[in-house]
Backbone as XML, in Angstrom:
<?xml version="1.0"?>
<chain id="A" units="angstrom">
  <residue number="1" name="MET">
    <atom name="N" x="-35.270" y="-15.187" z="-15.429"/>
    <atom name="CA" x="-34.696" y="-15.688" z="-14.210"/>
    <atom name="C" x="-34.708" y="-17.206" z="-14.208"/>
  </residue>
  <residue number="2" name="ASP">
    <atom name="N" x="-33.806" y="-17.756" z="-13.429"/>
    <atom name="CA" x="-33.673" y="-19.208" z="-13.332"/>
    <atom name="C" x="-34.630" y="-19.767" z="-12.280"/>
  </residue>
  <residue number="3" name="ASP">
    <atom name="N" x="-35.321" y="-20.831" z="-12.607"/>
    <atom name="CA" x="-36.208" y="-21.475" z="-11.638"/>
    <atom name="C" x="-35.433" y="-22.354" z="-10.675"/>
  </residue>
  <residue number="4" name="GLU">
    <atom name="N" x="-34.249" y="-22.765" z="-11.079"/>
    <atom name="CA" x="-33.453" y="-23.659" z="-10.230"/>
    <atom name="C" x="-32.789" y="-22.904" z="-9.077"/>
  </residue>
  <residue number="5" name="LYS">
    <atom name="N" x="-32.488" y="-21.635" z="-9.276"/>
    <atom name="CA" x="-31.839" y="-20.849" z="-8.221"/>
    <atom name="C" x="-32.875" y="-20.361" z="-7.214"/>
  </residue>
  <residue number="6" name="PRO">
    <atom name="N" x="-32.477" y="-20.267" z="-5.951"/>
    <atom name="CA" x="-33.396" y="-19.716" z="-4.950"/>
    <atom name="C" x="-33.685" y="-18.234" z="-5.236"/>
  </residue>
  <residue number="7" name="VAL">
    <atom name="N" x="-34.823" y="-17.788" z="-4.770"/>
    <atom name="CA" x="-35.260" y="-16.414" z="-5.027"/>
    <atom name="C" x="-34.271" y="-15.412" z="-4.436"/>
  </residue>
  <residue number="8" name="LEU">
    <atom name="N" x="-33.791" y="-15.688" z="-3.249"/>
    <atom name="CA" x="-32.852" y="-14.780" z="-2.589"/>
    <atom name="C" x="-31.586" y="-14.609" z="-3.421"/>
  </residue>
  <residue number="9" name="GLU">
    <atom name="N" x="-31.081" y="-15.701" z="-3.950"/>
    <atom name="CA" x="-29.876" y="-15.641" z="-4.788"/>
    <atom name="C" x="-30.134" y="-14.864" z="-6.077"/>
  </residue>
  <residue number="10" name="GLN">
    <atom name="N" x="-31.301" y="-15.047" z="-6.662"/>
    <atom name="CA" x="-31.661" y="-14.323" z="-7.875"/>
    <atom name="C" x="-31.736" y="-12.816" z="-7.623"/>
  </residue>
  <residue number="11" name="THR">
    <atom name="N" x="-32.362" y="-12.446" z="-6.494"/>
    <atom name="CA" x="-32.474" y="-11.014" z="-6.186"/>
    <atom name="C" x="-31.109" y="-10.419" z="-5.884"/>
  </residue>
  <residue number="12" name="THR">
    <atom name="N" x="-30.290" y="-11.146" z="-5.174"/>
    <atom name="CA" x="-28.947" y="-10.661" z="-4.867"/>
    <atom name="C" x="-28.163" y="-10.423" z="-6.148"/>
  </residue>
  <residue number="13" name="GLU">
    <atom name="N" x="-28.267" y="-11.349" z="-7.068"/>
    <atom name="CA" x="-27.565" y="-11.232" z="-8.344"/>
    <atom name="C" x="-28.074" y="-10.025" z="-9.139"/>
  </residue>
  <residue number="14" name="ALA">
    <atom name="N" x="-29.382" y="-9.847" z="-9.154"/>
    <atom name="CA" x="-29.972" y="-8.713" z="-9.876"/>
    <atom name="C" x="-29.525" y="-7.393" z="-9.266"/>
  </residue>
  <residue number="15" name="MET">
    <atom name="N" x="-29.495" y="-7.326" z="-7.948"/>
    <atom name="CA" x="-29.075" y="-6.103" z="-7.267"/>
    <atom name="C" x="-27.604" y="-5.803" z="-7.545"/>
  </residue>
  <residue number="16" name="SER">
    <atom name="N" x="-26.773" y="-6.822" z="-7.566"/>
    <atom name="CA" x="-25.349" y="-6.609" z="-7.830"/>
    <atom name="C" x="-25.134" y="-6.132" z="-9.265"/>
  </residue>
  <residue number="17" name="ASN">
    <atom name="N" x="-25.894" y="-6.690" z="-10.201"/>
    <atom name="CA" x="-25.802" y="-6.243" z="-11.595"/>
    <atom name="C" x="-26.230" y="-4.787" z="-11.730"/>
  </residue>
  <residue number="18" name="ALA">
    <atom name="N" x="-27.277" y="-4.403" z="-11.024"/>
    <atom name="CA" x="-27.753" y="-3.018" z="-11.063"/>
    <atom name="C" x="-26.711" y="-2.076" z="-10.464"/>
  </residue>
  <residue number="19" name="ALA">
    <atom name="N" x="-26.070" y="-2.508" z="-9.394"/>
    <atom name="CA" x="-25.041" y="-1.679" z="-8.758"/>
    <atom name="C" x="-23.854" y="-1.479" z="-9.690"/>
  </residue>
  <residue number="20" name="GLU">
    <atom name="N" x="-23.447" y="-2.528" z="-10.379"/>
    <atom name="CA" x="-22.329" y="-2.426" z="-11.327"/>
    <atom name="C" x="-22.669" y="-1.476" z="-12.468"/>
  </residue>
  <residue number="21" name="ALA">
    <atom name="N" x="-23.889" y="-1.545" z="-12.955"/>
    <atom name="CA" x="-24.320" y="-0.665" z="-14.043"/>
    <atom name="C" x="-24.318" y="0.789" z="-13.581"/>
  </residue>
  <residue number="22" name="ALA">
    <atom name="N" x="-24.799" y="1.027" z="-12.369"/>
    <atom name="CA" x="-24.825" y="2.384" z="-11.825"/>
    <atom name="C" x="-23.409" y="2.913" z="-11.640"/>
  </residue>
  <residue number="23" name="LYS">
    <atom name="N" x="-22.519" y="2.039" z="-11.208"/>
    <atom name="CA" x="-21.116" y="2.427" z="-11.006"/>
    <atom name="C" x="-20.484" y="2.854" z="-12.325"/>
  </residue>
  <residue number="24" name="GLY">
    <atom name="N" x="-20.720" y="2.084" z="-13.371"/>
    <atom name="CA" x="-20.182" y="2.424" z="-14.688"/>
    <atom name="C" x="-20.728" y="3.737" z="-15.212"/>
  </residue>
  <residue number="25" name="THR">
    <atom name="N" x="-22.017" y="3.953" z="-15.008"/>
    <atom name="CA" x="-22.646" y="5.196" z="-15.441"/>
    <atom name="C" x="-22.064" y="6.387" z="-14.693"/>
  </residue>
  <residue number="26" name="ALA">
    <atom name="N" x="-21.837" y="6.222" z="-13.390"/>
    <atom name="CA" x="-21.274" y="7.308" z="-12.585"/>
    <atom name="C" x="-19.867" y="7.660" z="-13.054"/>
  </residue>
  <residue number="27" name="LYS">
    <atom name="N" x="-19.078" y="6.650" z="-13.391"/>
    <atom name="CA" x="-17.721" y="6.905" z="-13.880"/>
    <atom name="C" x="-17.747" y="7.684" z="-15.185"/>
  </residue>
  <residue number="28" name="THR">
    <atom name="N" x="-18.624" y="7.279" z="-16.094"/>
    <atom name="CA" x="-18.743" y="7.953" z="-17.381"/>
    <atom name="C" x="-19.163" y="9.406" z="-17.185"/>
  </residue>
  <residue number="29" name="ALA">
    <atom name="N" x="-20.126" y="9.621" z="-16.310"/>
    <atom name="CA" x="-20.605" y="10.982" z="-16.050"/>
    <atom name="C" x="-19.498" y="11.836" z="-15.452"/>
  </residue>
  <residue number="30" name="ALA">
    <atom name="N" x="-18.726" y="11.260" z="-14.540"/>
    <atom name="CA" x="-17.631" y="12.004" z="-13.916"/>
    <atom name="C" x="-16.586" y="12.404" z="-14.954"/>
  </residue>
  <residue number="31" name="LYS">
    <atom name="N" x="-16.279" y="11.509" z="-15.878"/>
    <atom name="CA" x="-15.309" y="11.825" z="-16.931"/>
    <atom name="C" x="-15.794" y="12.976" z="-17.796"/>
  </residue>
  <residue number="32" name="LYS">
    <atom name="N" x="-17.087" y="12.946" z="-18.167"/>
    <atom name="CA" x="-17.638" y="14.004" z="-19.005"/>
    <atom name="C" x="-17.630" y="15.342" z="-18.285"/>
  </residue>
  <residue number="33" name="VAL">
    <atom name="N" x="-17.973" y="15.338" z="-17.010"/>
    <atom name="CA" x="-17.971" y="16.578" z="-16.224"/>
    <atom name="C" x="-16.556" y="17.128" z="-16.104"/>
  </residue>
  <residue number="34" name="ARG">
    <atom name="N" x="-15.586" y="16.245" z="-15.866"/>
    <atom name="CA" x="-14.189" y="16.669" z="-15.747"/>
    <atom name="C" x="-13.716" y="17.321" z="-17.044"/>
  </residue>
  <residue number="35" name="LYS">
    <atom name="N" x="-14.057" y="16.706" z="-18.157"/>
    <atom name="CA" x="-13.652" y="17.225" z="-19.458"/>
    <atom name="C" x="-14.271" y="18.599" z="-19.709"/>
  </residue>
  <residue number="36" name="ALA">
    <atom name="N" x="-15.545" y="18.751" z="-19.389"/>
    <atom name="CA" x="-16.228" y="20.034" z="-19.573"/>
    <atom name="C" x="-15.628" y="21.099" z="-18.665"/>
  </residue>
  <residue number="37" name="ALA">
    <atom name="N" x="-15.285" y="20.722" z="-17.437"/>
    <atom name="CA" x="-14.685" y="21.679" z="-16.502"/>
    <atom name="C" x="-13.326" y="22.155" z="-17.008"/>
  </residue>
  <residue number="38" name="ARG">
    <atom name="N" x="-12.562" y="21.258" z="-17.597"/>
    <atom name="CA" x="-11.264" y="21.652" z="-18.155"/>
    <atom name="C" x="-11.442" y="22.660" z="-19.281"/>
  </residue>
  <residue number="39" name="LYS">
    <atom name="N" x="-12.426" y="22.421" z="-20.139"/>
    <atom name="CA" x="-12.678" y="23.349" z="-21.243"/>
    <atom name="C" x="-13.027" y="24.739" z="-20.716"/>
  </residue>
  <residue number="40" name="VAL">
    <atom name="N" x="-13.899" y="24.793" z="-19.723"/>
    <atom name="CA" x="-14.316" y="26.074" z="-19.155"/>
    <atom name="C" x="-13.122" y="26.764" z="-18.493"/>
  </residue>
  <residue number="41" name="ALA">
    <atom name="N" x="-12.339" y="26.009" z="-17.752"/>
    <atom name="CA" x="-11.178" y="26.584" z="-17.080"/>
    <atom name="C" x="-10.179" y="27.123" z="-18.093"/>
  </residue>
  <residue number="42" name="LYS">
    <atom name="N" x="-10.026" y="26.422" z="-19.192"/>
    <atom name="CA" x="-9.094" y="26.857" z="-20.224"/>
    <atom name="C" x="-9.538" y="28.180" z="-20.826"/>
  </residue>
  <residue number="43" name="LYS">
    <atom name="N" x="-10.836" y="28.338" z="-21.011"/>
    <atom name="CA" x="-11.365" y="29.581" z="-21.568"/>
    <atom name="C" x="-11.239" y="30.738" z="-20.580"/>
  </residue>
  <residue number="44" name="LEU">
    <atom name="N" x="-11.402" y="30.460" z="-19.311"/>
    <atom name="CA" x="-11.428" y="31.521" z="-18.315"/>
    <atom name="C" x="-10.055" y="31.974" z="-17.852"/>
  </residue>
  <residue number="45" name="THR">
    <atom name="N" x="-9.050" y="31.105" z="-17.910"/>
    <atom name="CA" x="-7.732" y="31.496" z="-17.432"/>
    <atom name="C" x="-7.053" y="32.412" z="-18.440"/>
  </residue>
  <residue number="46" name="PRO">
    <atom name="N" x="-6.336" y="33.435" z="-17.944"/>
    <atom name="CA" x="-5.634" y="34.332" z="-18.862"/>
    <atom name="C" x="-4.498" y="33.606" z="-19.582"/>
  </residue>
  <residue number="47" name="LYS">
    <atom name="N" x="-4.136" y="34.092" z="-20.761"/>
    <atom name="CA" x="-3.105" y="33.437" z="-21.567"/>
    <atom name="C" x="-1.758" y="33.426" z="-20.852"/>
  </residue>
  <residue number="48" name="LYS">
    <atom name="N" x="-1.434" y="34.487" z="-20.126"/>
    <atom name="CA" x="-0.152" y="34.553" z="-19.417"/>
    <atom name="C" x="-0.035" y="33.422" z="-18.396"/>
  </residue>
  <residue number="49" name="ALA">
    <atom name="N" x="-1.104" y="33.179" z="-17.697"/>
    <atom name="CA" x="-1.089" y="32.111" z="-16.693"/>
    <atom name="C" x="-0.907" y="30.750" z="-17.354"/>
  </residue>
  <residue number="50" name="ARG">
    <atom name="N" x="-1.541" y="30.550" z="-18.514"/>
    <atom name="CA" x="-1.397" y="29.270" z="-19.221"/>
    <atom name="C" x="0.036" y="29.053" z="-19.664"/>
  </residue>
  <residue number="51" name="LYS">
    <atom name="N" x="0.665" y="30.126" z="-20.181"/>
    <atom name="CA" x="2.050" y="29.995" z="-20.644"/>
    <atom name="C" x="2.972" y="29.668" z="-19.479"/>
  </residue>
  <residue number="52" name="ALA">
    <atom name="N" x="2.763" y="30.335" z="-18.346"/>
    <atom name="CA" x="3.590" y="30.070" z="-17.170"/>
    <atom name="C" x="3.407" y="28.638" z="-16.694"/>
  </residue>
  <residue number="53" name="LYS">
    <atom name="N" x="2.181" y="28.159" z="-16.741"/>
    <atom name="CA" x="1.906" y="26.793" z="-16.309"/>
    <atom name="C" x="2.599" y="25.796" z="-17.227"/>
  </residue>
  <residue number="54" name="LYS">
    <atom name="N" x="2.561" y="26.049" z="-18.531"/>
    <atom name="CA" x="3.215" y="25.142" z="-19.482"/>
    <atom name="C" x="4.710" y="25.059" z="-19.208"/>
  </residue>
  <residue number="55" name="LYS">
    <atom name="N" x="5.343" y="26.210" z="-18.950"/>
    <atom name="CA" x="6.780" y="26.216" z="-18.687"/>
    <atom name="C" x="7.105" y="25.423" z="-17.426"/>
  </residue>
  <residue number="56" name="SER">
    <atom name="N" x="6.331" y="25.646" z="-16.367"/>
    <atom name="CA" x="6.615" y="24.939" z="-15.109"/>
    <atom name="C" x="6.365" y="23.442" z="-15.260"/>
  </residue>
  <residue number="57" name="SER">
    <atom name="N" x="5.341" y="23.065" z="-16.008"/>
    <atom name="CA" x="5.068" y="21.632" z="-16.171"/>
    <atom name="C" x="6.146" y="20.973" z="-17.023"/>
  </residue>
  <residue number="58" name="ALA">
    <atom name="N" x="6.714" y="21.719" z="-17.967"/>
    <atom name="CA" x="7.797" y="21.165" z="-18.779"/>
    <atom name="C" x="9.023" y="20.894" z="-17.903"/>
  </residue>
  <residue number="59" name="LYS">
    <atom name="N" x="9.296" y="21.810" z="-16.992"/>
    <atom name="CA" x="10.432" y="21.614" z="-16.080"/>
    <atom name="C" x="10.202" y="20.394" z="-15.183"/>
  </residue>
  <residue number="60" name="LYS">
    <atom name="N" x="8.967" y="20.265" z="-14.684"/>
    <atom name="CA" x="8.652" y="19.136" z="-13.809"/>
    <atom name="C" x="8.797" y="17.812" z="-14.548"/>
  </residue>
  <residue number="61" name="SER">
    <atom name="N" x="8.320" y="17.776" z="-15.794"/>
    <atom name="CA" x="8.400" y="16.520" z="-16.542"/>
    <atom name="C" x="9.852" y="16.167" z="-16.855"/>
  </residue>
  <residue number="62" name="ALA">
    <atom name="N" x="10.697" y="17.194" z="-17.066"/>
    <atom name="CA" x="12.117" y="16.939" z="-17.302"/>
    <atom name="C" x="12.762" y="16.339" z="-16.054"/>
  </residue>
  <residue number="63" name="LYS">
    <atom name="N" x="12.380" y="16.853" z="-14.887"/>
    <atom name="CA" x="12.917" y="16.311" z="-13.633"/>
    <atom name="C" x="12.480" y="14.860" z="-13.445"/>
  </residue>
  <residue number="64" name="LYS">
    <atom name="N" x="11.195" y="14.600" z="-13.721"/>
    <atom name="CA" x="10.678" y="13.241" z="-13.568"/>
    <atom name="C" x="11.388" y="12.280" z="-14.508"/>
  </residue>
  <residue number="65" name="ALA">
    <atom name="N" x="11.646" y="12.728" z="-15.732"/>
    <atom name="CA" x="12.316" y="11.865" z="-16.708"/>
    <atom name="C" x="13.714" y="11.501" z="-16.213"/>
  </residue>
  <residue number="66" name="GLY">
    <atom name="N" x="14.415" y="12.480" z="-15.640"/>
    <atom name="CA" x="15.744" y="12.215" z="-15.100"/>
    <atom name="C" x="15.706" y="11.207" z="-13.967"/>
  </residue>
  <residue number="67" name="LYS">
    <atom name="N" x="14.726" y="11.354" z="-13.093"/>
    <atom name="CA" x="14.600" y="10.426" z="-11.970"/>
    <atom name="C" x="14.278" y="9.015" z="-12.453"/>
  </residue>
  <residue number="68" name="LYS">
    <atom name="N" x="13.383" y="8.921" z="-13.457"/>
    <atom name="CA" x="13.032" y="7.608" z="-13.990"/>
    <atom name="C" x="14.240" y="6.925" z="-14.620"/>
  </residue>
  <residue number="69" name="ALA">
    <atom name="N" x="15.040" y="7.705" z="-15.337"/>
    <atom name="CA" x="16.221" y="7.130" z="-15.969"/>
    <atom name="C" x="17.189" y="6.608" z="-14.912"/>
  </residue>
  <residue number="70" name="ALA">
    <atom name="N" x="17.343" y="7.353" z="-13.833"/>
    <atom name="CA" x="18.230" y="6.920" z="-12.754"/>
    <atom name="C" x="17.721" y="5.614" z="-12.121"/>
  </residue>
  <residue number="71" name="ARG">
    <atom name="N" x="16.418" y="5.520" z="-11.926"/>
    <atom name="CA" x="15.847" y="4.298" z="-11.340"/>
    <atom name="C" x="16.056" y="3.105" z="-12.252"/>
  </residue>
  <residue number="72" name="LYS">
    <atom name="N" x="15.844" y="3.310" z="-13.553"/>
    <atom name="CA" x="16.034" y="2.213" z="-14.497"/>
    <atom name="C" x="17.472" y="1.731" z="-14.501"/>
  </residue>
  <residue number="73" name="ALA">
    <atom name="N" x="18.419" y="2.679" z="-14.451"/>
    <atom name="CA" x="19.827" y="2.307" z="-14.439"/>
    <atom name="C" x="20.158" y="1.499" z="-13.183"/>
  </residue>
  <residue number="74" name="ALA">
    <atom name="N" x="19.602" y="1.916" z="-12.054"/>
    <atom name="CA" x="19.840" y="1.197" z="-10.801"/>
    <atom name="C" x="19.266" y="-0.220" z="-10.874"/>
  </residue>
  <residue number="75" name="LYS">
    <atom name="N" x="18.086" y="-0.369" z="-11.473"/>
    <atom name="CA" x="17.486" y="-1.703" z="-11.606"/>
    <atom name="C" x="18.333" y="-2.595" z="-12.508"/>
  </residue>
  <residue number="76" name="LYS">
    <atom name="N" x="18.859" y="-2.029" z="-13.579"/>
    <atom name="CA" x="19.696" y="-2.809" z="-14.485"/>
    <atom name="C" x="20.947" y="-3.301" z="-13.777"/>
  </residue>
  <residue number="77" name="LYS">
    <atom name="N" x="21.538" y="-2.430" z="-12.959"/>
    <atom name="CA" x="22.735" y="-2.828" z="-12.209"/>
    <atom name="C" x="22.415" y="-3.973" z="-11.261"/>
  </residue>
  <residue number="78" name="LYS">
    <atom name="N" x="21.251" y="-3.875" z="-10.588"/>
    <atom name="CA" x="20.852" y="-4.921" z="-9.658"/>
    <atom name="C" x="20.671" y="-6.254" z="-10.377"/>
  </residue>
  <residue number="79" name="LYS">
    <atom name="N" x="20.005" y="-6.210" z="-11.521"/>
    <atom name="CA" x="19.767" y="-7.440" z="-12.294"/>
    <atom name="C" x="21.092" y="-8.039" z="-12.772"/>
  </residue>
  <residue number="80" name="ALA">
    <atom name="N" x="22.018" y="-7.192" z="-13.173"/>
    <atom name="CA" x="23.311" y="-7.679" z="-13.635"/>
    <atom name="C" x="24.059" y="-8.375" z="-12.506"/>
  </residue>
  <residue number="81" name="ARG">
    <atom name="N" x="23.987" y="-7.801" z="-11.310"/>
    <atom name="CA" x="24.650" y="-8.409" z="-10.165"/>
    <atom name="C" x="24.040" y="-9.784" z="-9.837"/>
  </residue>
  <residue number="82" name="LYS">
    <atom name="N" x="22.706" y="-9.848" z="-9.886"/>
    <atom name="CA" x="22.028" y="-11.113" z="-9.566"/>
    <atom name="C" x="22.343" y="-12.194" z="-10.601"/>
  </residue>
  <residue number="83" name="SER">
    <atom name="N" x="22.442" y="-11.801" z="-11.847"/>
    <atom name="CA" x="22.704" y="-12.800" z="-12.894"/>
    <atom name="C" x="24.138" y="-13.327" z="-12.808"/>
  </residue>
  <residue number="84" name="ARG">
    <atom name="N" x="25.039" y="-12.561" z="-12.274"/>
    <atom name="CA" x="26.439" y="-13.021" z="-12.124"/>
    <atom name="C" x="26.551" y="-14.109" z="-11.061"/>
  </residue>
  <residue number="85" name="ARG">
    <atom name="N" x="25.663" y="-14.068" z="-10.095"/>
    <atom name="CA" x="25.738" y="-15.023" z="-8.962"/>
    <atom name="C" x="25.340" y="-16.363" z="-9.364"/>
  </residue>
</chain>
């Protein structure tokens, strides 16, 4: 610890460092738990349900891709109009 800094400031700094460390640890633990839960869920769900889910998610991603392409085209048109001015 620094002798030049007041004690209150030193303790505040130490407490904030401890809080940040705890926050990082909690995030890591949450990620590991989430990953383990996915593995268990994958084992427990029937194969038919997994196949149906894959098909529906593929359709959703196709829809999202179409929407994104439309947005990009609209942005390009806007930029072209602004550059002409």
